[in-house]
C-alpha positions as CSV (number, residue, x, y, z in Angstrom):
1,M,23.7,-50.4,-59.3
2,F,26.2,-52.5,-57.4
3,T,28.5,-55.0,-59.4
4,K,30.1,-57.7,-57.6
5,E,33.4,-55.8,-58.6
6,K,32.5,-52.7,-56.3
7,C,31.5,-55.0,-53.6
8,L,35.0,-56.9,-53.6
9,S,37.0,-53.7,-53.6
10,R,35.3,-52.4,-50.5
11,G,36.0,-55.4,-48.2
12,G,33.4,-57.4,-49.6
13,R,30.4,-55.5,-48.6
14,P,28.4,-52.9,-50.7
15,A,29.3,-49.5,-50.1
16,A,26.4,-47.4,-48.3
17,P,25.2,-44.7,-50.6
18,S,26.5,-41.4,-49.8
19,R,24.3,-38.9,-47.6
20,P,24.3,-35.3,-47.5
21,G,25.4,-34.5,-44.1
22,P,27.4,-31.8,-42.0
23,S,31.1,-31.2,-43.2
24,K,33.8,-32.4,-41.4
25,N,35.6,-29.2,-41.5
26,P,36.4,-28.2,-37.6
27,A,36.1,-24.6,-38.5
28,Q,32.9,-24.9,-39.7
29,L,31.7,-27.2,-36.9
30,L,32.8,-24.5,-34.3
31,A,31.0,-21.8,-36.2
32,A,27.9,-23.8,-36.3
33,A,28.0,-24.5,-32.5
34,L,28.9,-20.9,-31.7
35,A,25.8,-19.7,-33.8
36,V,23.3,-22.1,-31.8
37,L,25.0,-20.7,-28.6
38,V,24.5,-17.2,-29.4
39,Y,20.8,-17.8,-30.5
40,L,20.0,-19.8,-27.2
41,A,21.7,-16.7,-25.0
42,A,19.6,-14.3,-27.1
43,A,16.2,-16.4,-26.4
44,V,16.4,-17.3,-22.9
45,P,18.8,-14.6,-21.0
46,A,17.5,-15.8,-17.7
47,A,18.7,-19.1,-18.3
48,F,22.5,-18.1,-18.4
49,G,22.4,-15.4,-15.7
50,D,20.3,-13.5,-12.8
51,T,17.6,-11.0,-12.8
52,G,16.8,-8.3,-10.5
53,L,13.8,-5.8,-9.6
54,L,14.1,-2.1,-9.4
55,A,11.4,-0.4,-7.5
56,V,10.8,3.1,-8.9
57,A,9.1,5.7,-6.8
58,A,8.2,9.8,-6.9
59,T,6.5,11.8,-4.9
60,V,4.8,15.1,-6.3
61,L,4.2,17.8,-4.1
62,S,0.7,19.7,-3.8
63,K,0.5,23.0,-5.0
64,S,-1.5,23.7,-1.7
65,Q,-0.6,23.2,1.8
66,C,-3.3,22.9,4.4
67,K,-2.4,23.5,8.3
68,F,-4.4,23.5,11.4
69,D,-4.6,26.8,13.4
70,T,-4.0,24.9,16.7
71,A,-2.3,21.8,17.1
72,T,-4.5,20.3,19.9
73,S,-8.4,20.0,20.6
74,T,-10.2,18.3,23.1
75,L,-13.7,16.2,22.7
76,N,-14.8,16.0,26.4
77,F,-18.0,13.9,27.0
78,G,-18.2,15.0,30.7
79,V,-20.0,13.0,33.2
80,L,-21.5,9.6,31.8
81,D,-24.2,8.8,34.6
82,P,-25.3,5.3,34.3
83,A,-28.7,6.1,35.7
84,V,-29.7,8.0,32.6
85,A,-30.4,5.7,29.8
86,T,-29.1,8.0,27.0
87,D,-26.3,8.1,24.7
88,V,-23.9,11.3,25.4
89,N,-22.6,13.1,22.4
90,A,-19.7,15.6,22.2
91,A,-18.2,18.0,19.9
92,S,-15.1,20.1,19.3
93,S,-13.9,22.3,16.6
94,V,-10.5,23.6,15.2
95,D,-10.1,26.1,12.5
96,F,-7.7,25.3,9.2
97,V,-6.5,27.1,6.5
98,C,-4.7,26.4,3.2
99,R,-2.0,28.2,1.3
100,G,0.3,27.5,-1.7
101,S,0.3,28.4,-5.1
102,A,-3.1,26.9,-6.0
103,P,-6.1,29.4,-5.7
104,V,-8.5,26.7,-4.5
105,A,-7.3,23.9,-2.6
106,A,-8.9,20.2,-2.2
107,F,-8.5,19.0,1.1
108,L,-9.2,15.6,3.0
109,F,-9.3,14.9,6.8
110,T,-8.2,11.5,7.8
111,D,-7.6,10.1,11.6
112,D,-6.4,7.0,13.2
113,D,-8.0,4.5,15.5
114,G,-6.7,6.1,18.7
115,Q,-4.4,4.6,21.0
116,N,-6.6,1.6,22.2
117,P,-8.7,0.2,19.3
118,S,-10.2,-3.4,19.3
119,G,-10.0,-3.3,15.5
120,P,-10.2,-0.9,12.5
121,G,-12.6,2.1,13.4
122,A,-13.2,0.6,16.7
123,R,-11.9,3.3,19.0
124,R,-11.8,2.9,22.9
125,M,-11.0,5.1,25.8
126,R,-8.9,3.5,28.4
127,H,-9.6,3.8,32.2
128,A,-6.7,5.5,34.0
129,A,-6.1,2.9,36.8
130,A,-8.3,-0.4,35.8
131,P,-7.6,-2.5,32.8
132,E,-11.1,-1.3,31.3
133,F,-12.0,0.4,28.0
134,L,-15.0,2.4,26.9
135,P,-16.1,2.5,23.2
136,Y,-16.9,5.4,21.4
137,D,-17.6,6.7,17.9
138,L,-15.9,9.7,16.2
139,A,-17.1,11.7,13.2
140,V,-15.4,14.6,11.1
141,S,-17.1,17.4,9.3
142,P,-16.4,18.1,6.5
143,A,-14.4,15.0,5.7
144,S,-13.3,16.5,2.4
145,G,-14.0,19.1,-0.1
146,T,-12.3,22.5,-1.6
147,V,-11.5,26.0,0.1
148,P,-10.1,29.3,-1.5
149,K,-6.5,29.8,-0.8
150,N,-5.9,31.7,2.6
151,V,-9.5,31.6,3.8
152,H,-10.0,29.9,7.3
153,R,-12.6,27.3,7.6
154,T,-13.5,25.4,10.6
155,L,-13.6,21.3,11.1
156,T,-16.0,19.7,13.6
157,I,-15.1,16.8,15.2
158,S,-18.1,14.8,17.2
159,G,-18.2,11.7,19.0
160,T,-20.8,9.3,20.8
161,V,-20.5,7.1,23.8
162,R,-23.5,4.9,23.9
163,W,-25.4,4.2,27.2
164,T,-25.2,0.4,26.7
165,E,-21.6,0.8,26.6
166,F,-21.1,2.6,29.6
167,R,-23.9,1.7,32.2
168,G,-22.1,-1.3,33.4
169,S,-18.4,0.5,33.2
170,T,-16.0,0.7,36.3
171,A,-16.4,4.3,37.6
172,G,-13.3,6.5,36.9
173,V,-11.6,8.8,34.3
174,Y,-11.2,7.3,30.9
175,A,-9.1,8.9,27.9
176,D,-7.5,8.1,24.4
177,S,-5.8,10.2,21.9
178,V,-6.6,10.3,18.0
179,I,-4.5,11.7,15.6
180,V,-6.2,13.8,12.9
181,S,-4.5,14.8,9.6
182,I,-5.2,17.1,7.1
183,L,-4.3,16.5,3.3
184,P,-2.6,18.0,1.5
């Protein structure tokens, strides 16, 4: 309760009731500010620094190692006669063997699209002198499987040139190169 004497003793205005609040002690204010900064730094580290990305990789070697007996093979379609309305097929083979510490090796054959593809899986032979191409299909058998260690097996590579593709082609020699790989 305010009395007239209390009001006059404070310069004519009633004194405001005291409120609890922060201490005016500078050491306590500094400690409180540091506590807030430590909290913010722990809560949001990226806001006060930088981050980076670490790429992690490893290669595990296979217990098997498969290899071709010869490094080259030829798939020859021979002479393509546009007067004979039939597709031309050809086949070639190459032997391979798997060695290593595993008693049985799992293998997989892959091949690229050659030197003149028109798109993924769309192989083409190129004319030796003219800017023309001749499409062909290619398949490997077996594409994958297992083989006992040190036992020779045969990969068969077969291909087809469709009559509809070569019947109007420019006469001449066409060729391409395909890389066939065996994994592992």
